[in-house]
C-alpha positions as CSV (number, residue, x, y, z in Angstrom):
1,X,10.3,-6.1,-18.2
2,X,11.4,-8.6,-15.5
3,X,7.8,-9.1,-14.5
4,X,6.6,-9.6,-18.1
5,X,9.4,-12.1,-18.8
6,X,8.6,-14.0,-15.7
7,X,5.0,-14.4,-16.9
8,X,6.1,-15.6,-20.3
9,X,8.5,-18.0,-18.6
10,X,5.7,-19.4,-16.5
11,X,3.5,-19.8,-19.5
12,X,6.2,-21.9,-21.2
13,X,6.6,-24.1,-18.1
14,X,2.9,-24.8,-18.0
15,X,2.8,-25.5,-21.7
16,X,5.8,-27.9,-21.3
17,X,4.8,-29.7,-18.1
18,X,1.0,-29.8,-18.4
19,X,0.2,-29.5,-22.1
20,X,3.1,-31.5,-23.5
21,X,4.8,-28.8,-25.6
22,X,7.7,-30.6,-27.2
23,X,10.6,-28.3,-26.0
24,X,13.7,-29.3,-24.1
25,X,14.3,-26.0,-22.3
26,X,12.4,-22.9,-21.5
27,X,13.4,-20.3,-24.1
28,X,13.1,-17.4,-21.6
29,X,15.8,-19.0,-19.5
30,X,18.2,-18.2,-22.4
31,X,17.5,-14.5,-22.0
32,X,19.7,-12.3,-19.9
33,X,17.4,-10.6,-17.5
34,X,17.7,-6.8,-17.0
35,X,18.9,-5.7,-13.6
36,X,16.2,-5.4,-10.9
37,X,15.0,-1.9,-10.4
38,X,15.8,-0.3,-7.1
39,X,12.8,0.0,-4.8
40,X,11.4,3.5,-4.4
41,X,12.4,5.2,-1.2
42,X,10.0,8.1,-1.4
43,X,8.5,9.2,1.9
44,X,6.5,12.3,2.9
45,X,8.9,15.1,3.7
46,X,8.2,17.6,6.5
47,X,5.0,19.6,5.7
48,X,4.0,17.5,2.7
49,X,1.3,15.7,4.7
50,X,-0.3,19.0,5.5
51,X,0.0,20.2,1.9
52,X,-1.8,17.1,0.7
53,X,-4.5,17.4,3.3
54,X,-5.1,21.1,2.4
55,X,-5.2,20.4,-1.3
56,X,-7.5,17.4,-0.8
57,X,-10.0,19.7,1.1
58,X,-10.8,21.3,-2.3
59,X,-11.2,17.9,-4.0
60,X,-13.9,15.2,-3.9
61,X,-15.3,14.3,-0.5
62,X,-13.5,10.9,-0.2
63,X,-10.0,11.8,-1.1
64,X,-8.8,13.4,2.1
65,X,-9.9,10.5,4.4
66,X,-8.8,8.0,1.8
67,X,-5.2,9.5,1.8
68,X,-5.2,9.7,5.6
69,X,-6.2,6.1,6.1
70,X,-3.7,5.0,3.6
71,X,-1.0,6.8,5.5
72,X,-2.2,5.5,8.9
73,X,-2.8,1.9,8.0
74,X,-0.6,1.0,5.0
75,X,-3.5,-0.4,3.1
76,X,-3.3,-0.6,-0.7
77,X,-5.8,1.3,-2.9
78,X,-7.8,-1.8,-3.7
79,X,-7.9,-2.8,-0.1
80,X,-9.3,0.6,1.0
81,X,-11.9,0.5,-1.7
82,X,-13.0,-3.0,-0.7
83,X,-13.7,-2.1,3.0
84,X,-17.4,-2.6,3.9
85,X,-18.9,-1.0,7.0
86,X,-19.5,-4.5,8.4
87,X,-15.7,-5.1,8.2
88,X,-15.1,-2.3,10.7
89,X,-15.1,-3.1,14.4
90,X,-15.2,0.2,16.3
91,X,-14.9,-1.6,19.7
92,X,-11.6,-3.3,19.0
93,X,-10.9,-1.0,17.0
94,X,-9.9,-2.8,13.8
95,X,-10.7,-3.2,10.1
96,X,-11.0,-6.7,8.6
97,X,-9.6,-6.8,5.0
98,X,-11.1,-9.8,3.0
99,X,-9.8,-8.9,-0.4
100,X,-6.0,-8.7,-0.4
101,X,-3.2,-8.9,-3.0
102,X,-1.9,-12.2,-1.7
103,X,-5.3,-13.7,-1.0
104,X,-4.8,-13.9,2.7
105,X,-7.4,-11.9,4.7
106,X,-6.0,-9.8,7.6
107,X,-7.2,-7.6,10.5
108,X,-5.6,-4.2,10.8
109,X,-5.5,-2.3,14.1
110,X,-6.6,1.4,13.9
111,X,-4.3,4.1,15.2
112,X,-6.1,6.9,17.2
113,X,-5.9,9.1,14.1
114,X,-7.3,6.3,11.8
115,X,-10.1,5.8,14.4
116,X,-10.9,9.5,14.2
117,X,-10.9,9.5,10.4
118,X,-13.2,6.5,10.3
119,X,-15.6,8.0,12.9
120,X,-15.9,11.2,10.7
121,X,-17.2,9.3,7.7
122,X,-20.9,9.0,7.0
123,X,-22.5,5.8,6.0
124,X,-24.2,6.1,2.6
125,X,-23.4,2.7,1.0
126,X,-22.3,-0.8,1.9
127,X,-18.7,0.2,1.2
128,X,-16.9,2.8,3.2
129,X,-15.5,4.3,-0.1
130,X,-18.1,3.6,-2.8
131,X,-16.0,4.8,-5.7
132,X,-14.1,3.1,-8.5
133,X,-10.3,2.6,-8.7
134,X,-10.2,4.8,-11.8
135,X,-12.0,7.6,-10.0
136,X,-9.3,7.5,-7.2
137,X,-6.5,7.5,-9.8
138,X,-7.9,10.5,-11.6
139,X,-8.6,12.4,-8.4
140,X,-5.1,11.6,-7.1
141,X,-3.5,12.9,-10.3
142,X,-5.3,16.2,-10.1
143,X,-4.4,16.5,-6.4
144,X,-0.7,15.9,-7.0
145,X,-0.6,18.8,-9.5
146,X,-2.6,21.1,-7.2
147,X,-0.3,20.3,-4.3
148,X,2.9,20.5,-6.4
149,X,3.9,17.0,-5.5
150,X,3.8,15.3,-8.9
151,X,6.7,13.0,-8.0
152,X,4.6,11.4,-5.2
153,X,2.7,8.2,-5.9
154,X,-0.3,7.0,-4.0
155,X,1.5,3.7,-3.3
156,X,4.3,5.8,-1.6
157,X,1.9,6.3,1.3
158,X,2.1,2.6,2.0
159,X,5.9,2.9,2.2
160,X,5.4,5.9,4.6
161,X,3.0,3.9,6.8
162,X,5.3,0.8,7.0
163,X,8.3,2.9,7.8
164,X,6.4,4.8,10.6
165,X,5.3,1.5,12.1
166,X,9.0,0.6,12.7
167,X,9.8,4.0,13.9
168,X,7.0,3.6,16.5
169,X,8.9,0.6,17.8
170,X,6.8,-2.2,16.3
171,X,8.5,-5.5,15.6
172,X,8.8,-7.2,12.2
173,X,6.0,-9.8,13.0
174,X,3.8,-6.9,14.2
175,X,4.4,-4.8,11.1
176,X,3.9,-7.8,8.8
177,X,0.6,-8.5,10.5
178,X,-0.6,-5.0,9.6
179,X,0.9,-4.7,6.1
180,X,0.2,-8.3,5.0
181,X,3.7,-9.0,3.9
182,X,4.4,-12.8,4.2
183,X,8.1,-12.5,3.2
184,X,10.4,-10.3,5.4
185,X,12.5,-9.5,2.4
186,X,9.5,-7.9,0.7
187,X,8.7,-6.0,3.9
188,X,12.3,-4.6,4.0
189,X,11.7,-3.1,0.5
190,X,8.9,-1.0,2.0
191,X,10.9,0.2,5.0
192,X,12.9,3.4,4.7
193,X,13.8,4.6,8.2
194,X,15.0,8.1,8.9
195,X,18.4,8.1,10.7
196,X,17.3,11.1,12.8
197,X,14.4,9.1,14.1
198,X,16.7,6.3,15.1
199,X,19.1,8.7,16.7
200,X,16.3,10.1,18.9
201,X,15.1,6.6,19.8
202,X,18.7,5.6,20.8
203,X,19.2,8.7,22.9
204,X,15.9,8.1,24.6
């Protein structure tokens, strides 16, 4: 609701300032906004990654590597689907993302596991994953039911990846470079560190 009201408010501002709509104040500003929803803190629990991988083995060919790359790189669904083979540099190794949510291209370093996943994929099209967003959505929905993880969203894997980056010891600028967040406040909403991980790092 907050997002929708923000869009309507912006429309009134454009109409007032650029189209000369004869209003003194933006009517949306008179509305009491609902409280902001708390960000999701869902991460993969112990064993859930293996459960997903096992269930994905019985699904369409692309789903298991798609999920694994999402967890290893923090890329969004649309970003993963936009990857072309020409965007992958196996010598660096990195993936260049040209189509991003904020419009700013970025280069993502590949972890050893992500590199292994990428190497296992066969080239059959210009894109690494030549499927539609709707196909991924439907396949993910079936996978969640089969794995018994219906409360897990595909976007939660991005939260998992960002949180892991910090647990690995990366700094805020380094994680922001990978995730594409240009505002540290937005990045913090994707970060859900496990106290036991921090305890081990402190002891070490």
